[in-house]
C-alpha positions as CSV (number, residue, x, y, z in Angstrom):
1,M,-21.7,-3.1,-3.3
2,R,-19.4,-2.9,0.0
3,E,-19.5,-1.6,3.4
4,R,-16.6,-1.1,5.7
5,P,-15.8,1.0,8.4
6,W,-13.4,3.2,6.2
7,A,-15.7,3.6,3.0
8,T,-19.1,2.7,1.5
9,I,-19.3,1.8,-2.3
10,V,-22.1,2.1,-4.1
11,R,-22.3,1.0,-8.0
12,A,-25.0,2.6,-10.3
13,P,-26.0,2.9,-13.9
14,S,-26.1,5.9,-16.0
15,A,-26.8,6.6,-19.5
16,D,-22.9,6.4,-20.3
17,G,-22.6,3.3,-18.5
18,L,-21.8,1.9,-14.9
19,V,-20.4,4.5,-12.5
20,W,-19.0,4.0,-8.8
21,F,-19.7,6.2,-5.7
22,K,-17.4,6.2,-2.4
23,A,-17.9,7.6,0.7
24,C,-14.5,7.5,3.0
25,S,-14.6,7.8,6.5
26,P,-12.3,10.2,8.1
27,V,-9.6,7.9,8.4
28,Q,-9.8,7.8,4.4
29,A,-10.7,11.5,4.0
30,F,-7.8,12.4,2.0
31,E,-8.5,9.4,-1.1
32,P,-11.0,11.5,-3.1
33,R,-8.5,14.2,-3.5
34,L,-6.1,12.1,-3.7
35,T,-7.7,9.7,-6.3
36,A,-8.7,13.0,-8.5
37,V,-5.2,14.6,-8.6
38,L,-3.5,11.5,-9.8
39,A,-6.3,11.0,-12.5
40,T,-5.3,14.7,-13.6
41,R,-1.8,13.8,-13.9
42,W,-1.8,9.8,-15.1
43,P,-5.1,9.5,-16.7
44,D,-4.1,6.3,-18.7
45,R,-3.1,4.1,-15.4
46,T,-5.5,5.5,-12.7
47,A,-9.7,5.9,-12.4
48,R,-11.7,7.7,-14.3
49,V,-12.6,10.6,-12.0
50,L,-16.0,12.1,-12.9
51,A,-16.3,14.0,-9.7
52,H,-15.2,14.5,-5.9
53,D,-16.0,16.5,-3.0
54,A,-13.1,16.7,-0.9
55,E,-15.0,18.2,1.9
56,R,-17.5,15.4,1.9
57,A,-15.1,12.8,1.3
58,W,-17.2,11.9,-2.0
59,L,-15.6,10.1,-5.2
60,L,-17.1,9.0,-8.6
61,M,-15.7,7.0,-10.8
62,A,-16.7,5.9,-14.2
63,D,-16.4,2.1,-14.8
64,A,-12.5,0.9,-14.5
65,G,-13.0,-2.8,-16.4
66,D,-12.6,-5.8,-14.8
67,P,-10.3,-6.1,-11.7
68,V,-7.0,-8.8,-11.8
69,A,-9.0,-10.8,-9.1
70,A,-11.7,-11.8,-11.8
71,S,-9.2,-13.7,-13.2
72,A,-6.1,-16.0,-11.9
73,N,-3.7,-13.2,-10.9
74,D,-1.5,-14.1,-14.0
75,P,2.4,-12.8,-12.7
76,A,2.6,-11.8,-16.3
77,I,0.2,-8.7,-15.6
78,W,2.7,-7.5,-13.1
79,L,5.1,-7.3,-15.5
80,R,3.1,-5.0,-17.3
81,A,1.7,-2.7,-13.9
82,L,4.8,-2.7,-11.9
83,P,6.9,-0.3,-14.6
84,M,3.9,2.1,-15.3
85,Y,3.3,2.4,-11.6
86,A,6.9,3.2,-10.9
87,E,6.3,5.9,-13.4
88,L,3.9,7.3,-11.3
89,Q,5.8,7.2,-8.1
90,R,8.7,8.8,-9.8
91,G,6.6,11.6,-11.4
92,E,4.9,12.2,-7.8
93,I,8.1,12.7,-6.0
94,S,8.3,16.6,-6.6
95,H,3.9,16.5,-5.3
96,A,5.4,14.7,-2.0
97,A,4.5,18.4,0.3
98,E,1.1,18.8,-1.6
99,H,0.4,15.3,-0.6
100,L,1.2,15.6,3.0
101,N,-0.7,19.1,3.1
102,E,-3.6,17.5,2.0
103,G,-3.7,14.7,4.9
104,V,-2.0,11.8,3.0
105,P,-0.5,9.9,5.9
106,D,3.2,10.4,6.7
107,R,5.2,7.6,6.8
108,R,8.5,9.0,5.5
109,I,11.8,6.7,6.7
110,Q,12.3,9.4,9.0
111,T,9.1,9.1,11.0
112,L,9.3,5.3,10.9
113,P,10.9,5.0,14.2
114,A,8.8,6.7,16.5
115,L,5.6,5.4,14.8
116,F,7.3,2.0,15.8
117,D,7.9,3.0,19.2
118,D,4.0,4.0,19.1
119,L,2.6,1.0,18.0
120,L,4.3,-0.9,20.2
121,G,2.6,1.0,23.2
122,R,-0.8,-0.4,21.8
123,A,-2.5,-3.4,22.8
124,L,-1.6,-5.7,19.8
125,P,-3.5,-9.0,18.9
126,I,-0.3,-11.2,19.7
127,D,1.4,-12.7,23.2
128,S,3.4,-11.0,25.3
129,A,6.6,-13.2,24.2
130,E,6.1,-11.9,20.5
131,L,5.7,-8.4,21.6
132,E,8.9,-8.6,23.6
133,R,10.5,-9.7,20.8
134,M,9.2,-7.1,18.6
135,R,10.8,-4.6,21.3
136,R,14.1,-6.1,21.1
137,F,13.9,-5.4,17.6
138,V,14.0,-1.6,18.2
139,P,17.7,-1.0,18.0
140,R,17.9,-2.8,15.0
141,F,14.9,-1.1,13.1
142,R,16.2,2.2,13.8
143,Q,19.3,1.4,12.1
144,L,17.6,-0.1,9.3
145,C,15.9,3.1,8.6
146,A,19.3,5.0,8.7
147,D,20.7,2.6,5.8
148,L,17.8,3.0,3.8
149,A,17.8,6.9,4.1
150,A,21.7,6.8,3.4
151,A,21.0,4.6,0.4
152,H,18.0,5.9,-1.3
153,P,16.1,9.0,0.2
154,V,13.2,9.4,-1.6
155,A,9.6,9.8,-0.6
156,S,6.4,9.2,-3.1
157,I,3.0,8.1,-3.1
158,Q,3.3,4.5,-2.1
159,H,-0.2,2.8,-2.9
160,D,0.1,0.3,0.2
161,D,-2.6,-2.0,-1.1
162,L,-1.4,-3.0,-4.5
163,H,-2.7,-6.2,-5.2
164,L,-5.2,-8.3,-7.7
165,R,-8.1,-6.3,-6.3
166,S,-6.9,-3.1,-7.0
167,L,-5.8,-3.4,-10.4
168,F,-7.8,-3.3,-13.1
169,V,-7.9,-4.1,-16.8
170,D,-9.6,-1.4,-19.0
171,G,-9.3,-3.1,-22.5
172,S,-5.5,-1.9,-23.3
173,L,-5.2,0.1,-20.3
174,L,-4.3,-1.3,-16.8
175,R,-5.6,1.0,-13.8
176,V,-4.6,1.3,-10.2
177,L,-7.4,2.0,-8.2
178,D,-8.4,2.2,-4.2
179,W,-5.7,4.7,-3.0
180,G,-7.6,4.8,0.6
181,D,-4.7,3.0,2.3
182,A,-1.8,5.0,0.6
183,C,0.8,6.7,2.3
184,L,3.9,9.1,1.6
185,A,6.8,6.5,2.1
186,H,9.6,5.1,0.5
187,P,8.0,3.9,-2.6
188,F,9.8,0.7,-2.9
189,A,7.5,-0.7,-0.1
190,T,5.0,-0.9,-2.4
191,L,5.8,-4.5,-3.4
192,V,5.3,-6.0,0.3
193,V,1.7,-6.1,-0.6
194,T,1.9,-7.2,-4.1
195,F,4.5,-9.9,-3.5
196,H,2.5,-11.2,-0.6
197,W,-0.7,-11.6,-2.4
198,L,1.3,-13.7,-5.3
199,E,2.4,-15.8,-2.6
200,V,-1.1,-16.2,-0.9
201,T,-3.2,-16.5,-4.3
202,N,-0.8,-18.1,-6.7
203,G,1.2,-20.2,-4.2
204,L,4.4,-19.1,-5.1
205,T,7.3,-19.4,-2.8
206,P,9.5,-16.3,-1.8
207,E,12.4,-18.4,-3.7
208,D,10.3,-18.4,-7.3
209,P,12.1,-16.9,-10.3
210,W,8.8,-14.5,-10.5
211,F,9.6,-12.5,-7.9
212,G,13.1,-11.6,-9.7
213,R,11.5,-10.8,-12.8
214,L,8.7,-8.7,-11.1
215,R,11.4,-6.9,-8.9
216,D,13.8,-5.9,-12.1
217,A,10.7,-4.7,-14.1
218,Y,9.7,-2.4,-11.1
219,L,13.3,-1.1,-10.7
220,E,13.6,-0.7,-14.5
221,P,12.2,3.3,-14.4
222,W,14.4,3.5,-11.1
223,G,17.6,3.0,-12.4
224,Q,20.2,0.4,-12.3
225,G,21.7,-1.2,-9.1
226,L,18.9,-0.9,-7.0
227,Q,17.9,-4.2,-5.9
228,P,20.1,-4.3,-2.4
229,T,18.0,-1.2,-1.7
230,L,14.5,-2.9,-2.7
231,D,15.6,-5.5,-0.6
232,L,16.0,-3.0,2.6
233,A,12.7,-1.4,1.6
234,L,11.0,-4.3,1.7
235,R,12.3,-5.3,5.3
236,V,11.3,-1.7,6.2
237,G,8.1,-1.5,4.6
238,L,6.8,-4.4,6.2
239,V,6.9,-2.5,9.8
240,A,5.2,0.3,8.0
241,Q,3.0,-1.7,6.5
242,A,1.7,-2.7,10.1
243,I,1.6,1.2,11.2
244,G,-0.7,1.8,8.5
245,W,-2.9,-1.4,9.9
246,Q,-2.7,-0.1,13.5
247,R,-4.2,3.3,12.0
248,Q,-7.1,1.6,10.5
249,R,-7.6,-0.1,14.0
250,Q,-7.8,2.8,15.7
251,A,-10.2,4.4,13.6
252,M,-12.7,1.5,13.5
253,P,-15.4,0.3,15.7
254,D,-14.6,-1.9,18.8
255,G,-17.3,-4.4,17.0
256,Y,-15.2,-4.5,13.7
257,R,-12.4,-5.7,15.3
258,P,-12.9,-9.6,15.9
259,T,-12.8,-9.4,12.1
260,F,-10.0,-7.3,11.7
261,D,-7.6,-8.8,14.8
262,P,-7.0,-12.3,12.9
263,L,-5.7,-10.6,9.8
264,F,-3.9,-8.0,12.2
265,A,-2.1,-10.8,14.0
266,E,-1.0,-12.6,10.8
267,L,0.6,-9.8,9.3
268,L,2.4,-9.0,12.8
269,R,3.4,-12.7,13.0
270,R,5.2,-12.6,9.2
271,L,7.0,-9.3,10.2
272,L,8.1,-11.5,13.3
273,A,9.6,-14.0,11.1
274,R,10.9,-12.2,8.2
275,V,12.2,-8.9,9.6
276,V,12.5,-9.2,13.3
277,D,13.9,-12.9,13.8
278,R,16.2,-12.7,10.7
279,A,17.7,-9.3,12.4
280,A,18.2,-11.3,15.5
281,T,20.1,-14.5,13.5
């Protein structure tokens, strides 16, 4: 069905219906084991895992229904999905050390300043003036991380690619699949991707009332008074997403970069516009 530098996906018939096999490359080798343990603890909202081989990075799953991408990505479905996903994140806080030990990438708040420094030391698909703007942002980014750590020092599993192609409708259930971009991070950063895809696919502007409704739905399991923390986490989280993309970029063959780099450049320029330049004003 799909072959990418990070994973190959095969669909096959069985006596019990369609099954899906995923073979992950080393950059996502943690995904089969992560998916399997989440399926054990959260069977009503993650993949139905039939088998996995952590050593080979293989994963076999039952069919999960239809992706939200097959419909119109109605924002109302995220009113259902985000609270249940937040409950999963809250439950996984106590398993943070386990996830790190099993190879889930570490993008906790305290790791981000050094990871951002490393990102800026790479050859990035933006021009020198844009890169210099990012370098001037480094002290401010360190302060944003310190502010977030002081306000809400939480780390949990963070999907980091939660959008209309990773959320599936399975009868009355909603299932979150495709955990290969996941990391251990501040959980609120999840909404960076979810909100971006609602802008891209639904044409919503950042001021659209839907975003306020979805923020409230996501935050409901976390408690009261956390909207300022979420707004801060989204700013820090957009930087963390760029760090994650660079990790994938380093692992892919050079021949794939002409396909990947324009998308990466778009992400970096969105980071400049929404976080770096905002901090300078």
